[in-house]
C-alpha positions in Angstrom: 0.0 0.0 0.0 1.4 3.5 -0.8 2.4 5.7 2.1 0.4 8.8 2.8 2.4 12.0 3.3 2.1 13.9 6.7 -0.8 16.4 7.0 -0.3 19.8 5.4 -2.8 21.8 7.5 -0.2 23.6 9.6 2.0 24.6 6.7 0.2 27.8 6.1 1.7 29.1 9.4 5.2 28.7 8.0 4.3 30.6 4.9 1.9 33.3 6.1 3.0 34.2 9.6 6.6 35.4 8.8 5.3 37.5 5.9 2.6 39.0 8.2 5.2 39.8 10.9 7.5 41.5 8.4 4.7 43.5 6.9 3.5 44.8 10.3 7.0 45.7 11.5 7.8 47.5 8.2 4.9 49.9 8.9 3.1 48.8 5.7 6.0 50.0 3.5 6.7 47.8 0.4 8.9 45.0 1.6 11.4 45.3 -1.2 11.9 49.0 -1.2 15.3 50.6 -1.9 15.9 51.6 1.7 15.1 48.2 3.3 16.3 44.6 2.7 14.0 41.6 3.5 14.4 40.6 7.1 16.2 43.9 8.0 14.4 45.1 11.2 17.2 47.4 12.3 18.0 45.1 15.3 21.8 44.7 15.7 22.7 44.9 19.4 26.1 43.2 18.9 27.1 45.4 15.9 27.6 42.6 13.4 27.1 45.1 10.6 29.7 47.6 11.9 31.5 47.4 8.6 30.3 46.6 5.1 32.9 43.8 4.8 31.8 42.2 8.0 28.1 42.5 7.0 28.8 40.7 3.7 30.7 37.9 5.4 27.9 37.3 7.9 25.2 37.4 5.2 27.1 34.8 3.2 27.4 32.6 6.3 23.7 32.9 7.0 22.8 31.9 3.4 25.1 28.8 3.6 23.6 27.7 6.9 20.0 28.3 5.8 20.6 26.3 2.6 22.0 23.4 4.6 19.0 23.6 7.0 16.6 23.5 4.0 18.3 20.4 2.6 18.1 18.8 6.1 14.4 19.5 6.5 13.7 18.1 3.0 15.6 14.9 4.0 13.6 14.7 7.2 10.4 15.0 5.3 11.4 12.4 2.7 12.3 10.0 5.5 9.0 10.4 7.2 7.1 9.9 4.0 9.2 6.8 3.1 9.1 5.1 6.5 5.7 6.3 7.6 7.1 6.6 11.2 7.2 10.4 11.3 10.3 12.6 11.8 11.1 11.7 15.4 9.6 8.2 15.4 12.0 6.7 12.9 14.5 4.2 14.3 12.6 3.7 17.6 11.5 0.2 18.4 
């Protein structure tokens, strides 16, 4: 019998909620305006963006880590669909 994928009901939260938060915090301005980058809320208490060079370095590090995390999540999803045991139930007896 073919395996059924996990339910997709809560997926809207992962798509809609972050966009809503960003829209509200931007004061309703267009999200891709010239004076604002996506995800830039102006919160930098540790001064990671003190220099342009440092900012570019940290942006590249964040992109690499996020891409790796997306691949890991896709692997977890594929495993849960294939085994039918769920993400955290696989391998338990």
